[in-house]
C-alpha positions as CSV (number, residue, x, y, z in Angstrom):
1,M,-14.5,60.5,-74.9
2,T,-12.4,61.3,-71.9
3,T,-13.8,62.4,-68.6
4,P,-13.6,66.2,-68.0
5,R,-11.0,67.2,-65.5
6,N,-12.2,68.2,-62.1
7,I,-10.8,71.3,-60.5
8,L,-11.4,72.6,-56.9
9,I,-11.2,76.3,-56.4
10,I,-10.4,77.3,-52.8
11,D,-10.9,81.0,-52.0
12,D,-12.9,82.9,-49.4
13,A,-13.9,85.7,-51.9
14,A,-17.0,84.8,-53.8
15,T,-16.1,87.1,-56.7
16,V,-12.8,85.4,-57.1
17,R,-14.4,82.0,-57.1
18,M,-16.9,83.0,-59.7
19,Y,-14.2,84.6,-61.9
20,H,-12.0,81.5,-61.7
21,R,-15.0,79.2,-62.1
22,K,-16.2,81.0,-65.3
23,I,-12.7,80.9,-66.9
24,L,-11.9,77.3,-66.0
25,S,-15.4,75.9,-66.9
26,D,-15.3,77.8,-70.2
27,A,-12.0,75.9,-70.9
28,G,-14.0,72.7,-70.6
29,W,-13.3,71.6,-67.1
30,Q,-15.6,70.7,-64.2
31,V,-15.2,73.1,-61.3
32,E,-16.2,72.9,-57.6
33,E,-15.6,75.5,-54.9
34,A,-14.6,75.7,-51.3
35,I,-14.4,78.8,-49.1
36,N,-11.3,77.8,-47.1
37,G,-8.8,75.1,-46.7
38,L,-10.8,73.2,-44.1
39,E,-13.8,73.0,-46.3
40,A,-11.5,72.0,-49.2
41,L,-10.0,69.1,-47.2
42,E,-13.6,67.9,-46.3
43,K,-14.4,67.9,-50.0
44,V,-11.2,66.0,-50.8
45,A,-12.2,63.4,-48.2
46,R,-15.7,63.0,-49.7
47,Q,-14.4,62.6,-53.3
48,P,-14.7,59.1,-54.7
49,L,-11.3,57.4,-55.0
50,D,-12.0,56.8,-58.7
51,A,-12.9,60.5,-59.3
52,P,-10.5,62.6,-57.4
53,F,-9.8,66.3,-58.1
54,D,-7.3,66.7,-60.8
55,L,-6.1,70.2,-59.8
56,Y,-6.5,72.6,-56.8
57,V,-6.5,76.4,-57.4
58,C,-5.9,77.9,-54.0
59,D,-5.8,81.3,-52.4
60,I,-3.4,82.0,-49.5
61,N,-5.3,84.3,-47.1
62,M,-8.5,82.6,-45.9
63,P,-10.2,82.1,-42.5
64,K,-10.2,78.8,-40.6
65,M,-7.3,77.3,-42.7
66,D,-5.1,79.3,-45.0
67,G,-3.7,78.1,-48.4
68,Y,-0.3,77.2,-47.1
69,S,-1.8,74.9,-44.3
70,F,-4.2,73.4,-46.8
71,V,-1.4,72.4,-49.2
72,R,0.7,71.0,-46.3
73,E,-2.3,68.9,-45.2
74,L,-3.1,67.8,-48.8
75,R,0.5,66.6,-49.3
76,R,0.1,64.3,-46.3
77,L,-2.8,62.4,-47.9
78,P,-1.4,59.5,-49.9
79,Q,-4.3,59.3,-52.4
80,V,-3.9,63.0,-53.5
81,R,-0.3,63.7,-52.6
82,Q,0.8,64.1,-56.3
83,T,-2.2,66.2,-57.4
84,P,-1.0,69.6,-58.7
85,V,-1.7,72.8,-56.7
86,M,-1.8,76.3,-58.3
87,M,-1.6,79.1,-55.7
88,V,-3.3,82.3,-56.8
89,S,-2.8,85.2,-54.4
90,T,-2.6,89.0,-54.1
91,E,0.6,88.4,-52.1
92,A,3.3,89.5,-54.6
93,Q,6.5,89.2,-52.6
94,S,9.0,86.5,-53.6
95,Q,8.9,85.1,-50.1
96,D,5.2,84.4,-50.5
97,A,5.9,82.3,-53.6
98,A,8.8,80.6,-51.8
99,T,6.5,79.7,-48.9
100,A,3.9,78.3,-51.3
101,Y,6.5,76.1,-53.0
102,E,7.9,75.0,-49.6
103,A,4.3,74.0,-48.6
104,G,4.1,71.9,-51.7
105,A,2.5,74.1,-54.4
106,N,3.4,73.4,-58.0
107,T,3.1,77.0,-59.3
108,Y,2.2,80.5,-58.1
109,L,0.2,83.2,-59.9
110,I,-0.5,86.7,-58.7
111,K,-4.1,88.0,-58.7
112,P,-5.8,89.0,-60.7
113,A,-4.6,86.2,-63.1
114,R,-5.3,86.9,-66.7
115,P,-7.7,84.4,-68.2
116,A,-5.3,83.0,-70.7
117,E,-2.5,82.7,-68.1
118,L,-4.9,80.9,-65.7
119,V,-6.1,78.5,-68.4
120,L,-2.6,77.9,-69.8
121,T,-1.1,77.2,-66.3
122,A,-4.0,74.9,-65.4
123,A,-3.8,73.1,-68.8
124,L,-0.1,72.5,-68.3
125,L,-0.6,71.1,-64.8
126,L,-3.4,68.9,-66.1
127,G,-1.5,67.7,-69.1
128,D,-4.3,69.0,-71.3
129,L,-2.5,69.8,-74.6
130,E,-5.7,70.9,-76.4
131,A,-6.6,73.5,-73.8
132,A,-3.0,74.6,-73.5
133,T,-2.8,75.2,-77.2
134,R,-6.1,77.2,-77.2
135,A,-5.0,79.3,-74.2
136,A,-1.5,80.0,-75.7
137,A,-3.2,81.2,-78.9
138,Q,-5.6,83.5,-77.0
139,G,-2.7,84.8,-74.8
140,A,-0.7,85.7,-77.9
141,G,-3.5,87.8,-79.1
142,T,-3.6,90.0,-76.0
């Protein structure tokens, strides 16, 4: 049996963290939370080298350290440089997505992300074919 994938949700809104946690944990992944980029970087630093986070789901607008700054800092850390980052934000302008990609994000979703869209995107970034297939089937039914 494979080890469940470990996802870190970074968002200052408790309701958004709970929403994303429910959706992603129901898909079979382990989920942890951080309330801003600074706390997220502290959690990254405390993760065992043999059990890093497999995906970051990150908001943009947060106190102390925003999502763009978090991703830039994350990309400077050799041990997690290649870990995928999904930005999920209410910012819907093309420039917001462009800035996220320039910072190093792999993909960009606009809040509120539909559950099937969130799971499918996460599954694709994680290389989880089984979860991707389930999410695609659920998304086709909506």
